[in-house]
Structures are given as C-alpha cells and as structure tokens.
C-alpha positions as semicolon CSV with decimal commas, in nm:
position;residue;x (nm);y (nm);z (nm)
1;M;-1,746;-1,297;-0,635
2;Y;-2,068;-1,279;-0,810
3;L;-2,428;-1,205;-0,773
4;N;-2,680;-1,462;-0,775
5;N;-3,058;-1,419;-0,665
6;N;-2,942;-1,083;-0,470
7;Q;-2,690;-1,305;-0,305
8;Y;-2,296;-1,261;-0,337
9;L;-2,110;-1,616;-0,380
10;L;-1,765;-1,731;-0,436
11;E;-1,643;-2,017;-0,630
12;G;-1,853;-2,336;-0,600
13;G;-2,155;-2,132;-0,452
14;I;-1,978;-2,069;-0,142
15;D;-2,153;-1,785;0,085
16;P;-1,863;-1,526;0,171
17;L;-2,106;-1,417;0,498
18;Q;-2,090;-1,783;0,595
19;L;-1,729;-1,777;0,579
20;G;-1,710;-1,449;0,789
21;E;-1,925;-1,652;1,053
22;N;-1,716;-1,956;1,027
23;Y;-1,364;-1,806;1,037
24;G;-1,426;-1,467;1,186
25;C;-1,351;-1,111;1,029
26;P;-1,132;-0,939;0,912
27;L;-1,074;-1,232;0,688
28;Y;-0,878;-1,286;0,353
29;I;-1,023;-1,539;0,089
30;Y;-0,831;-1,678;-0,227
31;E;-1,001;-1,840;-0,510
32;T;-0,772;-2,101;-0,706
33;S;-1,038;-2,110;-0,999
34;I;-0,921;-1,740;-1,077
35;M;-0,565;-1,804;-1,020
36;K;-0,600;-2,113;-1,263
37;K;-0,767;-1,894;-1,508
38;Q;-0,500;-1,612;-1,509
39;Y;-0,217;-1,860;-1,535
40;E;-0,377;-2,061;-1,852
41;R;-0,452;-1,706;-2,004
42;L;-0,111;-1,607;-1,992
43;V;0,046;-1,954;-2,106
44;N;-0,195;-1,946;-2,410
45;A;-0,135;-1,589;-2,520
46;F;0,219;-1,736;-2,623
47;D;0,270;-1,960;-2,918
48;L;0,623;-2,073;-2,798
49;K;0,763;-2,412;-2,723
50;K;0,982;-2,307;-2,454
51;L;0,790;-2,062;-2,198
52;K;0,843;-2,051;-1,832
53;I;0,599;-1,873;-1,595
54;N;0,747;-1,795;-1,256
55;Y;0,509;-1,703;-0,994
56;A;0,643;-1,373;-0,806
57;C;0,535;-1,513;-0,459
58;K;0,606;-1,185;-0,291
59;A;0,249;-1,083;-0,406
60;L;0,095;-1,368;-0,182
61;N;0,353;-1,605;-0,016
62;N;0,136;-1,842;0,168
63;I;0,270;-2,177;0,117
64;S;-0,067;-2,346;0,015
65;V;-0,062;-2,096;-0,263
66;L;0,298;-2,174;-0,379
67;K;0,175;-2,543;-0,366
68;F;-0,100;-2,462;-0,597
69;F;0,122;-2,284;-0,859
70;K;0,365;-2,565;-0,844
71;S;0,068;-2,789;-0,936
72;L;-0,011;-2,586;-1,257
73;G;0,361;-2,630;-1,348
74;A;0,489;-2,286;-1,267
75;G;0,841;-2,203;-1,154
76;L;0,896;-1,937;-0,858
77;D;1,030;-1,585;-0,840
78;T;1,173;-1,490;-0,498
79;V;1,328;-1,174;-0,373
80;S;1,462;-1,303;-0,050
81;I;1,636;-1,600;0,090
82;Q;1,355;-1,657;0,293
83;E;1,111;-1,671;0,003
84;V;1,361;-1,921;-0,144
85;K;1,354;-2,141;0,160
86;V;0,975;-2,133;0,167
87;G;0,960;-2,237;-0,213
88;L;1,186;-2,525;-0,164
89;L;0,942;-2,637;0,140
90;A;0,634;-2,599;-0,091
91;G;0,822;-2,871;-0,319
92;F;0,958;-2,653;-0,597
93;R;1,306;-2,800;-0,750
94;P;1,596;-2,559;-0,713
95;E;1,637;-2,514;-1,069
96;D;1,268;-2,394;-1,087
97;I;1,337;-2,103;-0,852
98;I;1,484;-1,766;-0,967
99;Y;1,617;-1,554;-0,694
100;T;1,617;-1,179;-0,789
101;P;1,738;-0,975;-0,477
102;N;1,821;-0,613;-0,422
103;C;2,057;-0,453;-0,213
104;V;2,142;-0,759;-0,013
105;S;2,481;-0,898;0,116
106;I;2,692;-1,131;-0,068
107;E;2,647;-1,365;0,220
108;E;2,271;-1,392;0,160
109;I;2,347;-1,454;-0,175
110;S;2,581;-1,702;-0,097
111;Q;2,303;-1,891;0,098
112;A;2,103;-1,913;-0,251
113;V;2,404;-2,068;-0,416
114;T;2,436;-2,316;-0,153
115;L;2,071;-2,398;-0,197
116;G;2,116;-2,441;-0,584
117;V;1,881;-2,193;-0,695
118;K;1,889;-1,974;-1,012
119;I;2,095;-1,648;-0,921
120;N;1,982;-1,310;-1,071
121;I;2,225;-1,016;-1,007
122;D;2,143;-0,669;-1,016
123;N;2,457;-0,461;-0,961
124;L;2,817;-0,453;-1,068
125;S;2,966;-0,471;-0,716
126;I;2,791;-0,775;-0,626
127;L;2,834;-0,918;-0,986
128;E;3,223;-0,884;-0,916
129;Q;3,218;-1,027;-0,581
130;F;3,027;-1,319;-0,709
131;G;3,234;-1,374;-1,001
132;S;3,558;-1,387;-0,767
133;M;3,370;-1,652;-0,512
134;Y;3,164;-1,844;-0,762
135;P;3,306;-1,798;-1,121
136;H;3,125;-2,130;-1,262
137;Y;2,810;-2,087;-1,115
138;P;2,574;-1,965;-1,366
139;V;2,415;-1,626;-1,318
140;C;2,139;-1,402;-1,485
141;I;2,172;-1,018;-1,493
142;R;1,939;-0,778;-1,424
143;I;1,943;-0,478;-1,684
144;N;1,781;-0,138;-1,627
145;P;1,644;-0,041;-1,966
146;H;1,579;0,318;-1,851
147;I;1,200;0,296;-1,913
148;M;0,923;0,461;-1,702
149;A;0,662;0,205;-1,683
150;G;0,406;0,151;-1,410
151;G;0,100;0,316;-1,251
152;N;0,272;0,473;-0,976
153;S;0,630;0,606;-0,917
154;K;0,667;0,380;-0,623
155;I;0,611;0,069;-0,834
156;S;0,790;0,177;-1,140
157;V;1,152;0,025;-1,111
158;G;1,313;0,027;-1,445
159;H;1,367;0,408;-1,479
160;I;1,719;0,557;-1,493
161;D;1,685;0,663;-1,105
162;S;1,566;0,314;-0,996
163;K;1,782;0,142;-0,766
164;F;1,690;-0,187;-0,956
165;G;1,907;-0,335;-1,218
166;I;2,233;-0,232;-1,412
167;S;2,206;0,028;-1,645
168;F;2,217;-0,091;-2,028
169;H;2,485;0,179;-2,071
170;Q;2,700;-0,007;-1,818
171;T;2,696;-0,320;-2,029
172;P;3,082;-0,282;-2,129
173;H;3,156;-0,315;-1,747
174;I;2,946;-0,630;-1,716
175;H;3,144;-0,789;-1,991
176;R;3,484;-0,684;-1,808
177;I;3,381;-0,834;-1,500
178;V;3,249;-1,163;-1,658
179;K;3,561;-1,176;-1,889
180;A;3,811;-1,123;-1,581
181;H;3,651;-1,408;-1,386
182;E;3,536;-1,622;-1,673
183;M;3,176;-1,624;-1,551
184;V;2,891;-1,812;-1,702
185;V;2,593;-1,586;-1,804
186;E;2,285;-1,795;-1,850
187;G;2,012;-1,566;-1,876
188;I;1,940;-1,163;-1,920
189;H;1,637;-1,009;-1,709
190;M;1,451;-0,695;-1,690
191;H;1,144;-0,566;-1,498
192;T;1,028;-0,235;-1,568
193;G;0,746;-0,186;-1,309
194;S;0,374;-0,259;-1,215
195;D;0,051;-0,178;-1,359
196;I;0,189;-0,170;-1,734
197;M;-0,069;-0,010;-1,942
198;D;0,114;0,083;-2,270
199;I;0,240;-0,239;-2,443
200;D;0,471;-0,037;-2,694
201;V;0,667;0,103;-2,396
202;F;0,705;-0,255;-2,267
203;L;0,833;-0,345;-2,623
204;Q;1,067;-0,075;-2,632
205;G;1,222;-0,220;-2,333
206;A;1,220;-0,559;-2,481
207;E;1,426;-0,418;-2,775
208;I;1,702;-0,264;-2,529
209;L;1,701;-0,622;-2,371
210;F;1,750;-0,811;-2,707
211;E;2,039;-0,608;-2,787
212;V;2,218;-0,651;-2,456
213;A;2,124;-1,030;-2,481
214;A;2,262;-1,054;-2,837
215;E;2,635;-0,983;-2,686
216;F;2,604;-1,283;-2,476
217;K;2,654;-1,614;-2,649
218;D;2,568;-1,879;-2,395
219;L;2,246;-1,797;-2,275
220;E;1,940;-2,033;-2,190
221;Y;1,667;-1,782;-2,111
222;I;1,539;-1,432;-2,127
223;D;1,337;-1,303;-1,861
224;F;1,108;-1,003;-1,924
225;G;0,961;-0,978;-1,574
226;S;0,610;-0,888;-1,537
227;G;0,396;-0,586;-1,424
228;F;0,082;-0,679;-1,612
229;K;-0,180;-0,436;-1,501
230;V;-0,525;-0,608;-1,381
231;P;-0,867;-0,394;-1,360
232;Y;-0,985;-0,266;-1,025
233;K;-1,306;-0,109;-1,141
234;E;-1,547;-0,124;-1,422
235;E;-1,412;-0,022;-1,744
236;D;-1,077;-0,003;-1,603
237;I;-0,765;-0,027;-1,825
238;E;-0,574;-0,369;-1,830
239;T;-0,286;-0,494;-1,995
240;D;-0,386;-0,677;-2,318
241;I;-0,200;-1,017;-2,241
242;E;-0,314;-1,156;-2,586
243;E;-0,166;-0,875;-2,779
244;L;0,138;-0,869;-2,570
245;G;0,191;-1,219;-2,628
246;E;0,143;-1,186;-2,991
247;K;0,391;-0,923;-3,042
248;I;0,647;-1,049;-2,786
249;G;0,630;-1,405;-2,918
250;Q;0,696;-1,320;-3,274
251;R;0,978;-1,084;-3,194
252;F;1,125;-1,347;-2,952
253;K;1,105;-1,614;-3,240
254;K;1,309;-1,372;-3,460
255;F;1,560;-1,312;-3,195
256;T;1,616;-1,673;-3,139
257;Y;1,660;-1,742;-3,497
258;D;1,909;-1,487;-3,535
259;Y;2,070;-1,581;-3,211
260;G;2,128;-1,927;-3,353
261;R;1,983;-2,130;-3,072
262;S;1,647;-2,208;-2,893
263;L;1,594;-2,012;-2,566
264;T;1,325;-2,025;-2,292
265;L;1,107;-1,693;-2,257
266;M;1,045;-1,615;-1,897
267;F;0,796;-1,414;-1,699
268;E;0,755;-1,352;-1,329
269;P;0,380;-1,248;-1,284
270;G;0,260;-1,194;-0,934
271;K;-0,043;-0,926;-0,913
272;F;-0,174;-1,054;-1,259
273;L;-0,220;-1,410;-1,137
274;V;-0,356;-1,349;-0,787
275;S;-0,505;-0,987;-0,747
276;E;-0,860;-1,082;-0,859
277;S;-0,850;-1,406;-0,673
278;G;-0,869;-1,220;-0,335
279;T;-1,142;-1,087;-0,124
280;F;-1,123;-0,919;0,200
281;L;-1,381;-0,927;0,429
282;V;-1,438;-0,672;0,718
283;K;-1,718;-0,597;0,989
284;V;-1,843;-0,256;1,035
285;N;-1,778;-0,139;1,392
286;V;-1,927;0,212;1,355
287;V;-2,119;0,432;1,160
288;K;-2,000;0,782;1,230
289;Q;-2,183;1,100;1,103
290;T;-2,003;1,422;1,106
291;T;-2,104;1,789;0,985
292;S;-1,971;1,684;0,635
293;T;-1,912;1,316;0,611
294;V;-2,061;0,973;0,712
295;F;-1,781;0,732;0,795
296;A;-1,817;0,351;0,796
297;G;-1,540;0,251;1,052
298;V;-1,443;-0,114;1,005
299;D;-1,274;-0,409;1,205
300;S;-0,937;-0,354;1,004
301;G;-0,690;-0,090;0,895
302;L;-0,377;-0,008;0,728
303;N;-0,219;-0,282;0,930
304;H;-0,394;-0,531;0,720
305;L;-0,442;-0,360;0,388
306;I;-0,190;-0,073;0,331
307;R;-0,212;-0,030;-0,035
308;P;-0,466;0,248;-0,034
309;M;-0,249;0,470;0,203
310;L;0,079;0,373;0,057
311;Y;0,015;0,367;-0,311
312;D;-0,333;0,562;-0,328
313;S;-0,450;0,207;-0,479
314;Y;-0,827;0,163;-0,552
315;H;-1,018;-0,125;-0,408
316;K;-1,381;-0,181;-0,500
317;I;-1,590;-0,212;-0,171
318;I;-1,933;-0,371;-0,169
319;N;-2,153;-0,409;0,113
320;I;-2,232;-0,793;0,099
321;S;-2,474;-0,813;0,387
322;K;-2,732;-0,586;0,184
323;T;-2,753;-0,636;-0,197
324;E;-3,089;-0,404;-0,229
325;G;-3,191;-0,098;-0,068
326;R;-3,121;0,279;-0,081
327;Q;-2,773;0,389;-0,185
328;R;-2,561;0,635;0,021
329;V;-2,219;0,771;0,025
330;Y;-1,953;0,682;0,292
331;N;-1,581;0,730;0,356
332;I;-1,448;0,368;0,442
333;V;-1,201;0,412;0,728
334;G;-0,998;0,172;0,990
335;Y;-0,951;0,144;1,341
336;I;-0,577;0,254;1,341
337;C;-0,494;0,525;1,540
338;E;-0,383;0,723;1,251
339;T;-0,516;0,860;0,934
340;D;-0,635;0,521;0,787
341;T;-0,864;0,539;0,475
342;F;-0,975;0,268;0,264
343;G;-1,198;0,453;0,040
344;V;-1,358;0,807;0,009
345;N;-1,700;0,904;-0,110
346;R;-1,802;0,559;-0,204
347;K;-2,143;0,481;-0,303
348;M;-2,313;0,159;-0,180
349;T;-2,608;0,020;-0,024
350;E;-2,673;0,165;0,313
351;I;-2,456;0,060;0,581
352;N;-2,534;-0,058;0,916
353;E;-2,313;-0,134;1,217
354;G;-2,241;-0,513;1,179
355;D;-2,269;-0,542;0,821
356;I;-1,985;-0,726;0,625
357;L;-1,797;-0,535;0,363
358;A;-1,593;-0,703;0,091
359;F;-1,296;-0,536;-0,078
360;K;-1,223;-0,683;-0,422
361;N;-0,854;-0,733;-0,589
362;A;-0,709;-0,832;-0,233
363;G;-0,526;-1,121;-0,367
364;A;-0,193;-0,937;-0,432
365;Y;0,037;-0,731;-0,194
366;C;-0,237;-0,707;0,075
367;F;-0,159;-0,986;0,354
368;T;0,201;-1,002;0,265
369;M;0,217;-0,643;0,341
370;A;0,024;-0,675;0,665
371;S;0,170;-0,579;1,014
372;N;0,090;-0,585;1,373
373;Y;0,086;-0,209;1,407
374;N;-0,117;-0,092;1,702
375;S;-0,057;-0,442;1,829
376;R;-0,333;-0,568;1,608
377;Y;-0,351;-0,922;1,517
378;R;-0,310;-1,026;1,147
379;P;-0,618;-1,205;0,994
380;A;-0,673;-1,553;0,899
381;E;-0,648;-1,673;0,537
382;V;-0,876;-1,913;0,351
383;L;-0,825;-2,056;0,023
384;I;-1,139;-2,183;-0,188
385;H;-1,048;-2,486;-0,407
386;E;-1,276;-2,694;-0,621
387;G;-1,586;-2,593;-0,423
388;K;-1,421;-2,625;-0,065
389;D;-1,277;-2,393;0,165
390;Y;-0,950;-2,460;0,367
391;L;-0,802;-2,243;0,636
392;I;-0,444;-2,177;0,526
393;R;-0,335;-1,932;0,788
394;E;-0,479;-1,910;1,163
395;R;-0,572;-1,577;1,302
396;E;-0,291;-1,434;1,526
397;T;-0,308;-1,409;1,891
398;L;-0,154;-1,217;2,168
399;E;0,091;-1,506;2,212
400;D;0,206;-1,431;1,858
401;I;0,264;-1,085;1,885
402;L;0,472;-1,151;2,220
403;R;0,646;-1,469;2,090
404;N;0,975;-1,330;2,010
405;Q;0,972;-1,020;2,248
406;V;1,230;-1,054;2,550
407;N;1,015;-0,950;2,862
408;L;1,303;-0,837;3,096
409;D;1,269;-0,891;3,458
410;I;1,540;-0,627;3,566
411;F;1,320;-0,335;3,676
412;G;1,164;-0,485;3,996
413;E;0,807;-0,408;4,120
414;P;0,653;-0,084;3,982
415;K;0,689;0,186;4,251
416;S;0,339;0,344;4,377
417;L;0,302;0,717;4,329
418;Q;0,486;0,913;4,563
419;S;0,343;1,203;4,750
420;P;0,468;1,553;4,669
421;M;0,506;1,647;5,019
422;S;0,832;1,651;5,202
423;D;0,962;1,396;5,439
424;K;0,891;1,620;5,754
425;D;0,504;1,683;5,644
426;S;0,491;1,312;5,571
427;F;0,636;1,226;5,936
428;E;0,409;1,482;6,108
429;L;0,090;1,364;5,926
430;E;0,152;0,981;6,008
431;N;0,236;1,081;6,386
432;S;-0,034;1,352;6,462
433;S;-0,346;1,185;6,587
434;S;-0,523;1,498;6,692
435;A;-0,426;1,702;6,348
436;E;-0,710;1,780;6,091
437;P;-0,659;1,557;5,795
438;K;-0,462;1,714;5,531
439;T;-0,618;1,782;5,181
440;L;-0,378;1,709;4,897
441;D;-0,400;1,837;4,550
442;H;-0,353;1,484;4,408
443;D;-0,593;1,301;4,610
444;I;-0,920;1,206;4,449
C-alpha cells in the first residue's frame, strides 16, 4: 500500500476503500506483486545451480495463493496431511511437496507415504516405526541444533527444550535405527525459529547441520528451514537475505565439494514471502473516551487476527479514510468479549466512527489462525493480481458456523417458567372467583 495524492492505493492503483465497499469489512487483501518480489529476492540471493524454495503454506494457505507460488516455480512445505492434500489439489507434484509434521501419529504419516510426498521425520520413535513399515521409502530427518533463534520464545523452535527435531547429540541413535532397517536418508533438515535477526546464529546452526549431514552418504538435499525476519515498522530490523545468501551459498559450495557430489539447497519460507503482501481492513464501530484512554473499537478482534494478543506482535495501523488532519493517540481494540487489543497508544489521523483502518503485514499467520470465537464469521479474502482484484474466499455466514453441528432433537419443547407457589396455592388461585388477585414476587 502506498500514498499517492493523499490517497492510499494498492497494486495497479486499486483503491482499498473501494474494495471495502465492494466486499465488505473486515477484509483480507493480498498482493501477488509483493509475493513475487520477495520470492525473486530470495532466489537471486543465492548463486547456486540447485536451489529449491518450498513455500511454507501454514503462513497463508488459500489454494489460490498456493497456485500462484507454484506458477513461480516454488515447491511446498506442509505440516499436516490436510495441507498436503490441498497442495496436491493446487497442482503441486508429490515430489515437490515436503511434509514436516510434529507429534502426529504414524497413521497420518502413512497417508503421506501413500500420496508419495517427501517425508521429514523429527523424532526417534516415529523414525523407528517408519523404518519398520517403509524401510525403502526415502526420508528426511529434522535435526534440532540447540540454537535459540527467533523474535519470541513461542516461535523459537530450535533450542534444547523445543519439542521440534531430533537433538544433534542423538545422531548415534539415528544411525542405529537407519542401519537396523536399512533406511534411505535423502535429506537433513533444521528450522531454528521465526524472526531471525542474527545471521551468525543461523550460520552456527548451519555448521551443526553440515557436521550431521557429512555422516550420511546418500543425501539429495539439505534443508535449512527459514524464519527470515521482515520489517513491521519504519527502521525495523530485518534479515539481510543478500548477506545470508552469500555466506550460506559459499559454505554450501564448499560442503558439496568435500561431500563429493552435487546437492540441492532448500529453504521453506512462509512469512518472508507473504507477510508484507497482506493488508487487513476493518471498520471503526465506536470511538470511546474514558478518563485515561481513547479507544477505537473495530468490527474485528482476536478471532480474525490473534497475533498481537498471542505473540505481542506489532502491526502498523493506518486510518486510510483520512490521510490528513490532526493526529491523536488511540488504543485500537476489537469486539470480542475478552481483552482484545490490536495496538496501544497508536498515533494516527483522527478517527471517526465509520472510518476504515488498515493493518499492514497481514499476509502471514493472520487469516490462517482465525477462528469463529464468539460465533463470529471469518472474513473474506481478496487477491490482487496484475492490477485486478479477485475474491478468493467468501465471507462466512451462520450456515457455515452451524454446518457441522448436530442439532439434537431429544429435549422436547422448552418448558415455561414455573410459579414458585405450591400446588395447593395454585389450585386455590385458579378456582377462586371472588378472591383478590395475588401479587407474586416474580410477576412483572
């Protein structure tokens, strides 16, 4: 979104206020031009012949978005069998999908085997079960490098206390299982966490992964995960992708030379590719002045965008209905019956009821984490591609909320409220024509 002649516009000069009118608010909007720019930036950062970018679809899993990344040449990173199936429906070949679940049953993993996708295993128990069932099906192994990386403890997944991956100290156990079942290990993988700011920390994890990878002689690829940080505000820190590409690329070339054969370097970015492409529009329901705070209450809440409440994440918020005027400070809050705050002490153009606010960086982990809490409908999604807007998800209705509920018809008609008087009192009242009417406490 950019400002042109005091008007905010999207790709192709599209007016976001008009989109709000056409599709209603709240509304998620995604721009493919930004997705493409981020994808090409990542690809161009690496001077390698064999590089594979697998889009981590948990960030934004609309099937139209998946189709767009397929058109760019991306593979797909999935974490559930449902994501695998959506990826196949989007047109990805099984060999271009890597399935990296966590704490799932062997039954779910068996479904992935049936579908023919790449399997990434992250614990010794499942590795042993998998080896006994599918000894000749190639696998990737997820290693935990014990690296604390990421902008928040809830999204740092490569440290020693994380549930993700097999500790690199347990490599001898991996070898025993692989040897016992004559398994084929085609890849080694790690993912340290999201919002990586320190490239040297990432490189430290890479060195550990290279040490582990050197012990497996039949590899086809090494997967370094992702977690690249994007900016959320002016002068914010972001991962220097060009520096990362240069340093990792050089080190990877040396490793493959020493390894004695060409390998594919893989990454699985999600947030990096789609975060900045997304804009979330909401309408201001009420401006509420208290003794200490001015609240702008909007027609959305943590049911649509939970990241600020869950991760203390920052999303820049703009009043796109007014680009000029005096500035005031607001707390932007939602309509959920719970503490539901999007932003505190945000300075912006004065807000009036009915104004449209735009949340930036709304492309990753926003709609995908939405819910029907308070029986609210999830919003519509719109994709802007080559200057045109396309509806890619309809707004939900009450029918959607009730679709899978079973409305039991076993309780009969609801009983009317019973009078607290005794049966005798009731009989006397009903059969006394001369008695004065009795006034009951519960009568209104």
